N, C-alpha and C positions, 0 to 999 in steps of 0.2 A: 169936325174933329176927327183925327185919324183914329181908327179902331184899335183896340188892344191886340197885341200879338200873342198868339197862342200856339204852342207846339204840343200835340197830343201823342203819347207814346204807347204803342202796343209792345210790351216787353218780350213776348214770344209769339211769333207769327204762326198761326194755326192754318188749317186748310181753308176754313171759311173766313170771310172778312170780320174784323172786330166791330160787330154791329153797335154795341153800346157806345164805343168811341166815335164811330161815324155818325151816330145820331146826335151825340153831343156836339160834334164838329159842325153839323148842319145847323144846329140851334145857335151856335156861336157865330157862324157866318151870317145867319139871318139877322143877328144883333149887330152886325157891322164889324165883327172882329176879323183879323187876318189870321187864318188858321192853316197849319200844316200838320200832317200826320207822319210819324216815323215808326217803322216796324223793324224789329230785330229778329234774326233767325233763331231757331231753337238751339240751345247749347250743344246738342249732340250732332249738329250739322255744321257749326261754325264756331270759331273762337269767340266766346261770349265776352271775355275781357276786352278784346280788341274792339268789339262792337260797342261796348259801353264807352270806351275811350273816344271812338269816332262820334258817338252820340253827344258826348260832352263838348267836343270840338264844334259839332253842328249847333248845339245850343248856344255856345259862345258867339258864333257867327250870327245866329238869328236874334239873340238877345230878347227872348220872349218875356212878356209880362206874366204869363201863366204857363206852367208846365203840368199838363194833365197826364196821368198814368192810370191805366186800367189794371186790375189785379184779380186774378183767380187764384185759388189755393195752389194749383200746380205751378204758378208763376211767382210764388212768394219769395223764393231765393233771389230771383232775378230782379224783382221790384225793390227788394231791400238793398241789393248791391247798387242798383241804379240811383236810389235816393241818397244813399251815403256818398256816392261819387259826386252827385250834384252838389251836396252840401260842402264837400271838400273843395269844390271848384269855385265857390263863392259866386255862383250865378244869382242874379237878382230876382229871377222869376219865382212866383209863389207856387209851391208844389201842392196840387190837388189830386187825390187818389180816389177812385171809385171802383165799382165792380163788385162781384159776389163776395170775394174774400174780404175786401175792405168793408163791406156792409155788415158782415157778421164777426169780424175781428178788428174793429176800428181802433181800439186802444193799442193793439199790437202794431198796426200800420202807422199810427201816430208816433210810436216809439222809434220807428225807423227814421223819423225826421220830416214827415209830411206836415205841411201847414194846415191843410184841411182834409178831412175824409168825408166824402159824400156817401150816405147810406141809401140803399134801394134805388129807386128811379131818380135820375139826376137832371133831367132836362129843365125843369123849373128851378131847381136849386142852383144850377150853374149860372143862370142869368142873375140871380140875386148875389151870388159871390162876385160877379163882375162889379157890382156896385160897392160891395165891401172892399174890394181891392182898390177901387177908385177913391175910397174914402167917403162915399155917399151913404153908407149904410153900416149899421153895427152888426157884427157876426151873430150876436145873441138873438137877433130877430129873424135869422135865417133858419127855417125848419130843415131837419134832416142832415145836420152836419156835426162833426167834431172839430174843435179848433183849439188853439193855444191862447192862454191868457197868463203871461208870465211863465211860471214853471208848471202851471196847472193845465189839465186837459178838460175842456168844457164840452158837454153834450147838450144839444138843443132837442126840442121835442121832435118826434118823427113827422115826416111829411107824408101825406096820402099819395096814392098813385095818380098818374096822369089820367084824368077822366076821359078826355077826348083825344084819342091817339091820332085822329085824322087832322088835327090842327098842327101836328109836328111836321116840319119839313122832311123831305125824303133824305135818307142817309147820304152822306157826302162821299159817294163812291169815287168821285173824281180825284180824291186825295190819296188813294192807294194805288199800288201797281196794277195796271190793267191786265197783267198776265193772270191775275186771279180769275178772270172771266174768259179771256181769249185763248187760254191754254186748255187742253183737254185733260180732264181728271175723271176719276170714277166715283163721283159723289153719289150718283144713283148706281148701286152695285151692278157690275156687269155691263154697264153702258158707259163707254169712255167718250165723253162729250164736253162741250163748253157749258158750264152750269152757272146759274145765278141762284142766290139764296134770298128768301124773304121771310118775314114773320107777319102773319095776318092778325095776330092777337097777342095779348099778354094775360097771364094768370092761369092757374091750374086748380081745379076743384078737388084734386086728390091730395091726400096727406101721407104719402109714402115716407117711411122713416129715413130713407137714404137720399131724399131729394129736398132741396130748399126752395124750389120754384114757387110753391104756394106761400112761402114766407117772403121771398124776394119781390114777387109781383102780385101777391094776393090770391085768394081762392076764387074770387069773382073774375070770370073771363071777360075782358074788354076787347071789343072788335074794332078794327079800322073799317072805314066805309069801303065799299067795293071800288068806288072811283079812286080813292086814295091808293088802294092796293094795286089797281091796274095801271095807275100812272107810274108806279114803281116798276112794274113788269115792262111797261112800254119803254122806260128809260134803259133798262137792262138789255132789251131786245135791240133798240135803236143804237145805243152807244157801244154795246159789246157783242152783239149778235149771238146771244146765248141760245143754246139748243134745248136745254133741259132746265127745269125749275125745281128747286128743293125747298119745300115748306118746312120751316124750322120751329113751328109752334109745338109746345110741349105735348099737346094732344089736339089734333085738328078736328076730330069728330065729336066734339061736345054738343054743338048746336046743328041739328039736322037742316034747318032752314038756311043757315049761313052756308053750310057745305053745298047744298043744292044750288044756291045762287052763284057761288064761286064756280062750280062745275059747269053750269049753264053758260056763264060768261067766258070762261077760258076756252070752252069748246067753240064758241062763236068767234072770239077775237083771235085765238091762236090755235086753230084746228090741228096744227102739226107739232104743237109743243107737248113734249112728254114731261111728266112731273111725278113727284112722290110726296108722301106725307107720313107723319107719325100718328098712331092711333092707339087707344086702349082697347084691349080685347073685349072688355065688357061694354064698350061703346062702339061696337061694330057688328054688322049683320049682313045678310044677303042684299038688303036694299042699299046699304052703303057701298058694298062691293060693286053692285051693278052701276050705281051712280058714278063712282070713281072710274070704273073701267070705260064707261061710255064717254068720258071727257078726257081720255088719254092719260089718266094716271096709270103708271105701269108698276108701281111698287109701293107697298105699305110696310112701315117699320113698326114693330111691336116690342114693348118691353115685357118679355115672357118671364124673365128673372129666375123662375124655378118651376120644377114639375111637382114639387111637394106642397100640398095645401098648408101643412104646418108652417113651412118657411114663409109662404106668401102671407099668411095671417100675422106672423111675427113682424114682417116688413110693412104691415098695414097697407098692402097693395090694393085691397078692395076688389080683388078678382077671384074667380074660381078656376081651377084647372080646366073645367068643362068649358068655360068662356074662351080660353085659349084654343081649344080644339075646334069649337064652332067658328071662331074668327078665321082660323087658317083654312078650314073647310070652305068657308064662303069665298075667300080669296082664290082658292084653287078652282072652285066652280066657275068663277068668272074670269079666270086667267090673269089674276094679279100676282106679281111676284111678291115674295115676303122676305122680311129680315126679322130674325129673332135675336134679341140681346138677352144674355143670361148672366147671372151673378153667382159667383163661387165664393164660399167662405162666409155665409150668412150666420147671424146669431142663432145658436141652437142647432145648426145644420150638422148632420152626420153623413157617413158614406151612403147610407140607404137613401137619404134625400138626394144626394148627387146622382145616384143611379136612377132615381125617379125622373130627374131632369133629362138624363140621357134617354130614358124610355120615352119621355114626352117628345123630345126632338125627333126620335124615330117615328113617332105617331103623326106629328104635324108636318114633318118634312119641309122645313123652311128652305127657300132657295139660297139664302145666305144667313149666316149667324155669326155672332161675336161673343166672346166670354170675357168677363172682367172680374177682378177681385172686388168684393163688397168693401167700400171705403167710407169711413165716417167723416165726410166733409163738414167743415164748420157751417153752422146754420141748419143742420139736420138733427132730427131726433136721435139718429144713430150716433152722431158725435157726442151728444149728451150721455147716451147709454154707455158709450165706450169710456168716457171720462169717469162716470160713476162706477164702472166695473174695474177701472184701473188697468185697462188693457193697452193703453197708449203709453208705452215705455219711453218713446221719443217721438212726439207728434210730428216733427219735421219730416220724418222719413216716409210717412204714409200717403202723402198727397201727390206724389210724382208718378210718372208713367211706369217706371221700372221698379216701383216700391214693392216691398214684400207685403203679403196680406196681413191684416189685423187679426190677431188670434181670438176671434169671436166664438169659435166652436172647439170641440175636442179633436178635430181632424188635424193631423200633423201638417205643418206648413209645407213640407216637401211634397206631401200628397196633394194639397191644394194647388201647388204650383204645377204638378204633373197634370192635373185635370185641365187647368187653364191652358197649359202648353199644348195639350192634345187638341183642345177645341180651337185654339188660335192657329195651329199648323194647318188644320183642315180648312179653316177660314181663308188662309193665304192661298192655298191650292185652288179652292173653289172660286174665290173672287178675282184672282190675278193670274195664276200660272197657266190656266187654260183659257185665258182671254186673248185671242189673237191680236186685237187692236192694242191691248196693253203690251204684249210682247214686242210688237213692232215699235211702239214708242220707247220701250225700254232699250231696244237695240240702238235707236237713234240717240237717246240720251247717253247711253254707255259710250258711244263714239265721241260725242261732244263734251262729256263730263266724266272722264275715266276714273278720277279719284273717288268721287261719290259712288259711282257705279260699282267700283271695287269693294267699297265698304258694304254696300247692299249685298253683293254676292258673297262676301266673307261671312256676314251674319246669317244668311240663308244656309250656307254650307255648315256653319257651326250649330245650326238648329235654333238660332235666336230669331225666329220669324217676327216676333213683336218688335224688336229693334229695327229689323229690315223694313217693316211696314212703316215705322215711325220715320225712317230716313226718306222713304218714298213720299210720304204724306207731307213732310215738312220742307223738303229741299228741292223737289223735282217740279220744274215747269216744263211740261211737255209741248212740243210742236207750237212754238210761238207763231201767232198770227202775223202775217206781213201786210 
């Protein structure tokens, strides 16, 4: 019997591939479905209305049984518009929406016109929904979904996490544009190269108030087997000739034995492969730094967040300022480059706290850093706090890249914006404007894509570095491989 036809949509193409969507795609392909993935450019880089119209035409031509859409909070406007347009077009495919925003705001997503919302991990759920759509199974028996029954929206019991991640097929990379891998980008800061992205685990033991990872994937960290991980690395190396590897685990350094085994194997099988990872400062020391450095890890990203212990405690970060200092000293001792991300506009934060953050940055001297407004995303404790305090005067405006900060503290909004702008401008200069390879590629791109290059230059000239960086990240494919 011919497999069901599925079109999966990534509503806004980001720098890294849509891992959740590609994992669902591979599960569907393994079940015999005919799967295609369609990605849309970010609204600030292309006419989004025309992209939706083109997608509707594409869906009419494909006539899929399933239209799957992933949704993060920052994509909610686009997903809402997409679903409404699909409904107006009388397409027969059933609309299934998953992702972080759908998992924590399922009734909202259902109100846009979705047939099903899948909450949390969806690999097992999607296979059962195939049987529902075929008429072989009742939706009420599927765990982890919202669905319609007449005018009512029905919620089923939650589904547990996927226990054995190594049983999942590898992400369906072949369904997305190969330029994601064969073009040079600065995914590892300061190193302009062809990069691949992988996740070795799911779950996070931390309970930071601004993050939903421990709710989305659970507090227990589940690991893939080394053979499964390295089969994915081999695929990326063989098919796309990647030069660097980005580990996207929320925190890679939870299990020392796992990290040691990974380091030993990558050094043996890919001795010239440079890579980076994310770590928590309280789960990092000299031993980790030496281990990573000896296996060609060249950069570690840390969520520093703040130099104020008061703020860190309010965020339930579970770290001490002294932990941050020790972690950065360990990296410097062994020659690992560092990235520090900081948050501005935290609950209870005042100007003295921001000055403590500046002082800490001077002390730890990260190679790169980036500053963000503290944002109460759905699914986080911070979101519930913001609702209870009544500081979300219009929720829709807070979850997008250029959104104004949420007034958690007594600091004037303009003052918060000034701090972030200062941090971001320095980030642009350090990460890009003094990188000769980047400058060469920008010159090449500017000649071949003058309209987008002009927009980037205009935003830099106007002091809008954040918008310029967004244009670079979302629209530029540098140096296509031939």
